[in-house]
N, C-alpha and C positions, 0 to 999 in steps of 0.2 A: 318983844314977841314972846309969847308964852312957850313953855316946854312942850305943851301938847301940839302947838302949831309946828314947832321945829321937828318933832318926831314924824308928823304926817308928811312934811316936806321931804324928809329923808326916805320915807317909805315909797313915795311917788317916784323919786329919782332912781331908786334901786329897781323898781318895776320897769321903768323906761329902759334902763340899761340892760335888764334881762331880756326884754322884748327885742332890743336891738341885736343882742348876741344870738338869740334864737332865729331872728330873721336872716342874719348873716349865714348861720349854719344851714338853714333851709335852702338859701340861694346857692350855697356851695354844693349841696347835695344835688339840687336840680341841675346845676351846671355840669356836674360830673356825670349825671345820668344821661345828659343829652350831648355828651362830647362826641365828636366825629368818629373817634376810635371805636366807640361802642355801638355805632349806628350800622346795622347790617346792610342797610340800603346804600350807605356811603362807601363801605369796603367789604364786598361779598367774598367769602372763602369758598373756593371751588371744591365740590364734593363729587367723587366718582360714584356712580351708581353700581352697587353690588348686586349681581344677578343671583348668585348662590355661592355656597362654600363647598370645597371639594378637596379630595386627596389625589395628588398627581399619580400615585401608584394605582388608584382605583378610579379611573376617569368616569365610569358609568354611575358612580355613587355620588349623589348630590344632597346637600344639607341646607337648611334655612338659616343657620347661624353658625358662629365659630364653635369649635370643640374638637373632638377626636373622631376619627373614622373608625370603621369596623376593624381595621388592623391596628388601631391605637396610635395612628399618626395624626399630627396636628393639621387641621384643615386650613386652607388658604382661600382668599376670596377670588371669585371670578367677576371681573368688571365688565360693564356693558360695552366699553370701547375696545375690548380685546377680541381678536379672532379675525380681523380682516374686514369687518363690516364698515369701518370708518375710513378705509384707505382704498385708493384706486388700485393698488397692487394686492391681489388676493393672497391670503395666507394668514397664518397665526404668528403674532409678534411675540418674540422671546427676547428678554433683555440680555446684553452681553455677559453679565455676571452669572445668570442662570445657564447660559450656554457653556461657560467655563466650568461651572460645577458639574454639568452633565458630561463633560469630557468630549464634547462634540468635535469632530474633525471634518472639515469641509474641503472637498477636492473638486476639481473640474473634470468633466468628461472629455477625454482626449482620444485622438486617433493614434493607433499604435500597431505594432506587429503582434499578432496572436499566433502562437505556436500550436500546430496541430499534433504535436507529439503526444503519445499515449504509452502507457506501460501495461504489461500483462504478465501472467505467470503461465508456465507450461511444463511439459515433460518430453523427454526424448523417447521416440518409439521406432520400431522397425519400419523400413521403407517396404511396404507390402507390394510395391510394383516390381520388386527385385527378388521374387521368390521362384525357386526352381523345384519342380516335382520330379523325383526319381522313380521310375516304374520299370517293371519287368517286361521286356519286349516279347518274351516267349515263356511258356510254362516250364518249370523245372524244379530242381531240388537244391537247397542251400547246402553247399559243402563246407564253406568256411565263412566266418564273419570276422571283421577286423575290430579292433578295440575302439568302438565308437559308441557315443551315448548322446541323448538330447542335451543341447547346451554346449557341446563341443564346437570349437571354432576350427574349421578345416580349410585347406587351400583348394583351389580348383583342381579337379582330377584325383582327389583323394579316394582310395578304394574303400568300399563299404562291405561288399560280400562277393564270394565266388559262387556261381550258380552253374550246376550241371544241366544242360539242355539236351535230352536224348534225341529229340527230333532233328537237331542239327547234324548229328553224326552221320546218318544215312544220306542226307542231302549233300554233305561235304564229300563223302565217298563217291557219290554219283558225279559231282562236279570235277573231282580230281581225275576220275576215269575218263570223262568226256574230254577233259583238257589234254590227256595223253594221246587221244586220237588225232589231234591236230585240227578238228573241225571247229573253226572259230565261232561260227554261228551257234552251234550247240553249246559251246563253252560259255558264250555270253548269256544264253538262256539259263544255263545251270547256275551261273553266278548271280543272275537276277533273282533266281528262286531263293538263294541264300539270303539276299537282302530283304525279300518279302517275308521270310521267316523270322526277321528281326535280328539277324546276325550282324554285329557291327562291322564296319569296313576294316577296322584293324584286325579283327579275328579272321576275316576272309583273307587278308593279305598274309597273315601268319601261316594259314593253312597252305597258301600258294607257295610260300618260301620253304616250308618244311616238308611239304608233300604228304602230310599226315593230318587226319581230322582233328579239329579243336572243339571238343564237346563242352569244355568249361569256359565260361566268360566271367570277367570281373566287372562288377557294377561300380561305377565311379561317380563322384559328384561333378556335375557340369559347371558349377560356379563355386567360388570360395565364399565362405560365410559361416553362419552358425546353424547347426543341425537343430531344427525346431521339433521335428518328429522323426522317429526311426522305427520302422515296422518290420525289420528282418531279423531272424534269429537262427541259430545253428540248427540244421536238420529239418527245417520247415519246408513245406511245399508251396511254391508260388505259382500263381496263375498269370496268364498273359494279361498285361495291363494293370496288374496289382501295384498299388503305391507302396514303395519300400522306404522312402525317406522324403523329407521336405527341408530344403536348405534356403535360408534367407541371407541374401548378400548384405555386406556391411560397408560397401563403398560409399553409400549415402544413407542418411537416416532422416526421419521426420521429426520435426518439433511441432507438437500440437499445443497451441496456446489458447486460453480462454480469454476473450476480450469482451468488455461490456457492450451490450446491444445498442447503447446510446451512440457509440462511435461506429457502428456497423456500416452506416451510409458512407463513411469516408474511406473504407477499406477498398483496395484495388489489387487484383491479381498482378504479380510481378513487382510489387512494392518491396523495397529492401527493408529488412529488420535486422536488429543486432541482439544477439543473445549472450548472456553471461551465465556461467555455471559455478557453483560453489566448489566443484572439484578442481577447477582451473582458475584460481584467483588472479586478477589482473589481466586475464586474457578474454577476448571477445570473439564471437563467431558470427559471421555475416551470411545471410541467405535471402532468398526471395519468397514471397507468399506464393505457394503453388496452388492452393485451393482454399476457398471459404466454404466450410461445410454447410449444407442447406438447413439444418435443424438447430434451433436454439435450445439451450438448457432452461426449462421452465423454472427450476428451483433457484438457480443462480442468476438468471437473466443474462446469460453470456452466449456468445457464438464462438465456435472453434475455428481457428485458422491453422492451416497446415503449411509449414515452412520446410523446404528441403535443404539440408545442410550437408556439405561434403564431410566425409569422415576419414580423414587421412590417418592411417595407422590404427584405425578402430578405436580411437580414444573415446568417442562419444558412445556411451552404452545405453541401451533402452532402459528407461526407468529413472534416469537422472533428472533432477529438478533444474529448471532454467528460468531466469528473469528475461523478459523480452521487452525491448524498446522499439516502438513503431514511430518512425519519423515521417509524417505526412507533409512536411514543409511548414510554411507560415503564410499568413495573409494579413492585409490591412483591415482594421476593424475599429469601431468606436468602443472604447473600453472605460469601465468604471471599476473601482475595487469591489471584489466579490462580497465583502462585508457590508457594502452599501445597499445591497439588494434585499428587499423584504418580500418573502414569499408567503402569501396568505392562504394558499391552497386554491383560491378561486381566481386570483390574479397576482401579478408581480408588480411591486411598487419600488420607487426610490423617493427619498425626501429631498425636494428641491430647496436650495438656499437662495432666497432672493435678496434684493437690496433692503436696507433698513432693518435687518434682523428678522425678516419675515420668512416663514417656511410653509411649504405646501407639498402634499404628496402628488406624485405623477405616476400614471400607469405606463409600464414599459413592456416590450417583448424582448426577451434575452435569447442569446445563442450559445455558442461554445464557451467553455471556461478553461483557464489554464494560467499557471503562474500567479495565482491570487487575483487575477483580473477576469471580468465577465464581459462578454460582448453584448452590446445593446443593439438589437436589430431595428427597433422602432420605438418611438415615444420620447426620445431625448436627442438633443442636438449638441454638436461639438461646442465646448466652452461653457455650457450650462453647469452650475455648481450643484453638487449633491452632498448630503451628509453621510460620511463613511463610518462614524461611530456615534453612539448615543441617539440614533435615529428612532429607536423604538419608543422612547419617552416623548420625543417630539411628535411622533405619529399619534401617540395617545392624546397629546394636546390638540392636534389637528382634528382628531375624531371628536374630542370634547367640544370643540368650537363648531362642529357640524360642517367642516370643509369637505367638499367633494374632490376626489383625485382628478387631476388633469387627464383627460382621455388621451389615447395614443395619437389620434389625429390632431391634437392641439399643441404639439411640440413647437417650441420657438424656432424660428429660422436660424440657420448657422451663420450668424453675423454678430458683431460686437454691439451694434446699435439695434434697438427695438424697431420692428417694422412700423412705418407710419400708419396711423389709422385712416381708413378711407373717408374721404370727405362726404361721400354720398351715404344715405341711410342704408342700413342692413335690413333685408327682408328675410323672414324665416318661414320655412314650411317643412313638410315631411314627405319623403319619397323613397323609391327603391332604385338601386344602382342597376342600370341596364348594360353599360359598358364603361370601361375605365382605362386610362393610361396616364402618363406623367403630365401631359399638357391639358387634358380635358376629361370630363366625366359626364356621361349621359344619364339623366335621372328622369324617372317617371314619377312626377310629384303631384301633390294635392293643390287645390286652388290657392292663389295668393291675393286675398281681397284688397290689400293695401294698394296694389297697383293694377287691380282689375284683371289679373290673369286667371283663366280657368285651369282645371286640371289638365295636364298635358305631359308629353315626353320631349325633352330638349337637352342640348349639350351646353354645359357651362365650362368656361375657362377656369383653370386652376391657378390661383395666385402663387402658391408654393407647392412643390411636389410632395412635401412632408404631409400636407393635408390629406392626401389620398393613400398614403403609405399604410399598409395593413388592412385595407378594405378590398373586397372582391365583389364580383357580380352577384346580385341577389340580396346583398345586405340592405336592410331597411334603416334609414338614417334621418336625422334631423339636421338641416343645413341652413346656413345663412349666406346670402349673396347680395351684391350691389350691381349697379348698372353703369359702369364707366363707358367712355366713348367706344371702346373696342369690344363691347358686348358684355352680357351677364357674366360675372366673375364670382367663383366660389371663394368665400372668405373663412368659413368655419364649417365643420361637419363632425357629428358624433353619432354613434350607434343608438338606436332607440332602445329603451330599457326592455329587457327580456329577449333581445335578439342576439 
């Protein structure tokens, strides 16, 4: 074989080997490209749909993609399956880690004793029912005044002034002369005349004993207390009926306390109160409410109560400051922590904590508050759980998800197990409440085409008393009912918007 033939044979062999290698590589590449791991149809990767991006601190602000909010905070995605649309239980879902970061504290609404105790501040004042007015019974001249001044504390019978009454002198001379005649009838008439002239019985008796006229009389205080006004001076002339002094007794004093008008409805005449004063540390004074003054203070929104306190030894002095404790007793009530209550200005809410980490706002009607607890009058049942801290951020999440607050009439029944759903269909219509009680409600409603009912007025049984709690005659409502064997039964009811 020639060299040329051998070279051609080697060239063909090399080309065949190269083609074989290329074919093997191509087959491997094709095999890799069609492997099951790379086939999206064979192993799909689930992808959540992102609705928008947002900052939890600014729930109303939405963005089309990731980045920073107007406050410079990192945006997080809002997925389509969040917010309660894909669950039978309404509410916004928040994972446990986020709840822990928020510092949310969840507590159950429980029945307990709510104290009606309240506190107020007040001051000691004179008892103005214990005022004595000292007047001149007859005209005369002031011969002597005793060392008295306004503000002095005097005992009963203390002398104020000596007054000369010229008119008494002639009348006494006549009485003494008639008395010496032995005519009893004339003597009685003359003595009566002295009394009518204003002469005290003591002065008449003194004249009878001495046999001489007594033209000077001493004006004395009828009661003990403090001299509030003194209008008699040495040498002055006084007229009959002129006020000489005003004396206020100190046996009892008034404690006037300002209480908030919010608790005015709980106040009762005769209720005991306890007062403490800085002047007597460790000591308390107990009295009863004697009066609730009829006018409120518009500036401080308070009412004044008047408590009458005994003042043994005159220790309680008008003008002293006092702290007052009003104990109205206690009563049973459904209670939640006060910090769990969200006041929006238009309504009052709590954030319900449901199963599976779901949360939903609920409208409530609240009552009294005390000891860090608030009474829930309507909208919540015993045992339902509410968020006591961190609820404002959860409420923002709920608002962002478009959740409506549960109305007051939609509170869950007070039982550990959920109420079974009625087997029969629920029919809805709109009407007005004509009459209402715990067992039934009479509604004047619009037609119900689904069952061929025309517009009419009829009475529906109430499945749960909580459904009608908070409603009254005249309310316009949207309600749902079914028709079990014992008659049409109300299953849900809410007020119509704008009513």
